N, C-alpha and C positions, 0 to 999 in steps of 0.2 A: 448120476455117474456110476459106472460099474467098476467095482474093485475086484482084484484077484482075491483068491482065498487067503494068500499070505498077507496082502494089504489089509483085508478085513480083520484078520487075526491081530495084526499089529495095532490097528485103530481101536479094536475092542480092548486090548491090553492097556493102551494109553488112557482111554476113557475110564476104564475100571480103576486104574491106579489113582487117577485124579479124583474120581468120585469117592473112593475109599478115604483118601486123605482129607477131602473136604467134609466128609461125614463125621469126622472126629473133632471134638473140642480141644483135646490135648494130645501131645506127642505120646504120652503114656498110654492113652486109650488106643491110638493108632498102632503103637508097637504091639500091645497085647492082642488086638484083634487081627492084625494083618502081617506082622513081621515075626513075632515070637515062634510061630509054627515052622518057620524056615531056618531058625538058628539052632546052634548047639544047645542041648537041653540044660547045660550049665548056665546059660544066659537067657532062658526062655521067659523071663519076666523083665519088665522095664527096670525094676529095682536091682535085680541080679546083673543085668547088662550094664547099667550105670556104674555099679560098684566094681565090676570086674573088667570093664572095657570102656573107660571114659572117652578116649578118642573116638571109638566107634559110636558111642552115644551122641557125641557132638555131630558126627556125620549123619546119624539118623535124624537128628533135629533139622539139619540143613536140607536133607532129602525130602522130609515131610513138608517143610515150608515151600520147597520148590514145587512139589506135586500140588500143593494147595493153590499155587499160582499158575498151574497149567504146564509146568516143565517136568519132563520125565526122562530118566536115563534108560535107554533101551539098547539091547545087544541083538540086533536083527540084521537081515540081509540089506546091505547098503543100497542096492538097486531099488528095492521096495520102498525104503525110506525116502530116497531121492524122488521116486515117482509120487509118493504122497505129498511131498513138498511141491512138486510141479502142479499137482492137482489143487493146491492151496489149502490142504487139510492140516498140515503141520509146517512149522518153521524149524529148520535145523540150526540150532544155536552153536553146537560144537560137533564137528565131524570127528568121531573118535578113532578113525582108521581101524586098527585091529581091536581097539577098546570100544566100550559102549558109546553110542551117540547120545547127545543131549538135545532133546527136541521140545518144542512148545506147541501145544494144541492151538490151532487157530479157532477162536471162538467168536 
């Protein structure tokens, strides 16, 4: 099947996020390798993040566990997301409307 550039980019992102989460044994390892580079430098280690932002840390744990099970939160063009679902590549778990969508990779 032929995907558009946007659909290919979305699928690559979904697959990468899942692969990254599955490659890590612990949430601390995942946070350090893949999340810390995107957060405020005051919270750029798992220890700092846990100590300074406990609710956020609990969210990180939940998101990591979801990614390990093939579920990713994405904020992309809804038409492309729906097209990927029609193609049988993903399942939309939650249509976020203006917020990010929650999707599951069909494996």
